[in-house]
Structures are given as C-alpha cells and as structure tokens.
C-alpha positions as CSV (number, residue, x, y, z in Angstrom):
1,M,0.0,0.0,0.0
2,T,1.4,3.4,-1.0
3,T,0.6,6.6,0.7
4,E,0.0,9.4,-1.8
5,H,2.0,12.5,-1.2
6,P,0.1,15.8,-1.6
7,K,1.1,17.9,-4.5
8,P,3.6,20.6,-3.5
9,K,2.0,24.0,-3.8
10,I,3.9,26.8,-5.6
11,L,3.1,30.5,-5.8
12,I,4.7,32.0,-9.0
13,V,5.0,35.8,-8.9
14,D,5.9,37.5,-12.1
15,D,4.5,40.6,-14.0
16,D,5.1,38.9,-17.4
17,Q,1.8,37.2,-18.2
18,F,3.4,35.0,-20.9
19,L,6.0,33.7,-18.5
20,L,3.4,33.3,-15.7
21,D,1.3,31.1,-18.0
22,M,4.3,29.1,-19.3
23,Y,5.7,28.4,-15.9
24,S,2.2,27.5,-14.6
25,I,1.9,24.9,-17.3
26,K,5.4,23.5,-16.7
27,F,4.9,23.2,-13.0
28,T,1.3,21.7,-13.4
29,E,2.8,19.1,-15.8
30,R,5.3,18.1,-13.1
31,N,2.5,17.6,-10.5
32,F,2.6,20.9,-8.6
33,E,-0.4,22.8,-7.5
34,V,0.1,26.3,-8.9
35,A,-1.1,29.7,-7.7
36,T,0.0,32.9,-9.5
37,A,0.2,36.6,-8.8
38,S,1.1,39.3,-11.4
39,D,2.9,41.6,-9.0
40,G,4.3,41.8,-5.5
41,E,1.3,43.6,-4.1
42,Q,-1.1,41.0,-5.4
43,A,1.1,38.2,-4.0
44,L,1.2,39.9,-0.6
45,D,-2.6,40.3,-0.6
46,K,-3.1,36.7,-1.5
47,I,-0.7,35.5,1.2
48,Q,-2.1,37.8,3.9
49,N,-5.5,36.4,3.0
50,G,-4.4,32.8,3.8
51,L,-2.6,31.5,0.7
52,L,0.1,29.2,1.9
53,A,2.6,27.6,-0.4
54,D,5.5,25.2,-0.1
55,I,7.4,27.2,-2.6
56,Y,7.4,30.9,-3.5
57,L,9.0,31.6,-6.9
58,I,9.4,35.3,-7.1
59,D,10.6,37.7,-9.9
60,V,12.5,40.8,-8.9
61,L,11.6,43.5,-11.4
62,M,7.8,44.1,-10.9
63,P,5.6,47.1,-10.5
64,K,4.2,48.3,-7.2
65,L,6.3,46.0,-5.0
66,D,9.5,44.4,-6.4
67,G,10.6,40.9,-5.5
68,F,13.1,42.1,-2.9
69,Q,10.5,44.3,-1.2
70,L,8.0,41.4,-1.3
71,I,10.4,38.9,0.3
72,A,11.4,41.4,3.0
73,A,7.7,42.1,3.8
74,L,6.9,38.4,3.9
75,K,9.8,37.6,6.2
76,D,9.1,40.7,8.4
77,K,5.5,39.6,8.9
78,K,6.4,36.0,9.2
79,L,4.0,35.0,6.5
80,I,6.1,32.3,4.8
81,D,6.6,29.9,7.7
82,G,8.6,27.0,6.4
83,G,8.1,27.7,2.7
84,A,11.0,27.8,0.3
85,V,11.7,31.2,-1.3
86,I,13.3,31.2,-4.7
87,I,14.1,34.2,-6.9
88,L,13.6,33.8,-10.6
89,S,14.9,36.9,-12.3
90,N,16.8,38.3,-15.3
91,L,19.0,40.2,-12.8
92,G,22.0,38.0,-12.7
93,Q,24.6,40.3,-11.3
94,Q,26.5,39.1,-8.2
95,E,25.2,42.1,-6.2
96,D,21.6,41.1,-7.0
97,I,22.2,37.5,-6.0
98,T,24.0,38.6,-2.8
99,K,21.0,40.9,-1.9
100,G,18.6,38.0,-2.4
101,L,20.7,35.7,-0.3
102,S,20.9,38.4,2.4
103,L,17.1,38.2,2.6
104,G,17.4,34.5,3.5
105,I,16.2,33.0,0.2
106,D,16.7,29.3,-0.6
107,G,17.7,29.8,-4.2
108,Y,18.3,32.2,-7.0
109,I,17.7,31.2,-10.7
110,V,18.6,33.5,-13.5
111,K,15.9,33.3,-16.2
112,A,18.3,33.9,-19.1
113,T,20.4,30.8,-18.2
114,A,17.6,28.3,-17.8
115,T,14.8,26.9,-20.0
116,P,11.3,26.5,-18.3
117,S,11.9,22.8,-17.9
118,E,15.3,23.5,-16.3
119,V,13.7,26.0,-13.9
120,V,11.2,23.3,-12.7
121,N,14.2,20.9,-12.2
122,K,16.2,23.6,-10.3
123,V,13.3,24.4,-8.1
124,S,12.7,20.7,-7.4
125,D,16.4,20.3,-6.6
126,I,16.5,23.4,-4.3
127,V,13.5,22.2,-2.4
128,S,14.7,18.6,-2.0
129,N,18.1,19.7,-0.8
130,R,17.0,22.3,1.8
131,R,16.7,21.5,5.4
132,P,13.2,21.8,6.8
133,K,12.7,25.1,8.7
134,H,10.7,24.6,11.8
135,H,9.8,27.4,14.2
136,D,9.2,26.7,17.9
C-alpha cells in the first residue's frame, strides 16, 4: 500500500503574463499545485488572505512592489513559515544574488540561463536539498 504525497503548492509571482502562463503549465505538468500573482502587491494580498505555499517563486523586477521588497515584507510579517523562497529573475549580477541571499532566500535562478523545464528541475532540486525550517 502506498501513501499518496500531496502535491507541492507553488506560488509564482511575475508581471510577465506569458512567463506566468508558461511556468504555470510546466509546474502543473510536473504535479505541482500552482497559484499565481502578477505583481508583488497582489502576491502579498493573497498570502495575507491565507494562501500558503510550499514554494514561493518570485521575480525581482515588478511594478508596485518588487521581489526584494515582497520577500522582506513576507519575512518581516512571518507569512512564509517554512516555505522555500526562490528568486527567478533576469537580474544575474552578483550584487543582486547577494542581496537575495541576504534576505534568507533558498535559491536564485537567472531566467536567461535556464529553460522553463530547467527552472522546474532547479526548483525541485533546491526544495529537496534544503533542510526543513521549523519554528518553535
């Protein structure tokens, strides 16, 4: 008898609707439950209203609230308890990666260097290699 594992839930935050749709399809094909937001403000609203995900895949360059601001707000308000936070951005400079890492993210993927299928694989690798974060 096998016990069925629940689908991991991912929230993809990106202001590019084409990429949002494409990544939604790719993650759904790989047995993820997908939620999306088209900017940081919408993502913050959804999370504050009870959306919990196992993985938060966040773009940096977005209107209203950029990815760095969103991650800082989520960490500050303790809204992502235990979820993996991964930046998916075209910003590939070391200073951007360092800034992301300083916010306590679990991974940083540069869009230009990865196909959508590779992004799904990298996200899966990051999540499977991270240590669970439990808060007392």
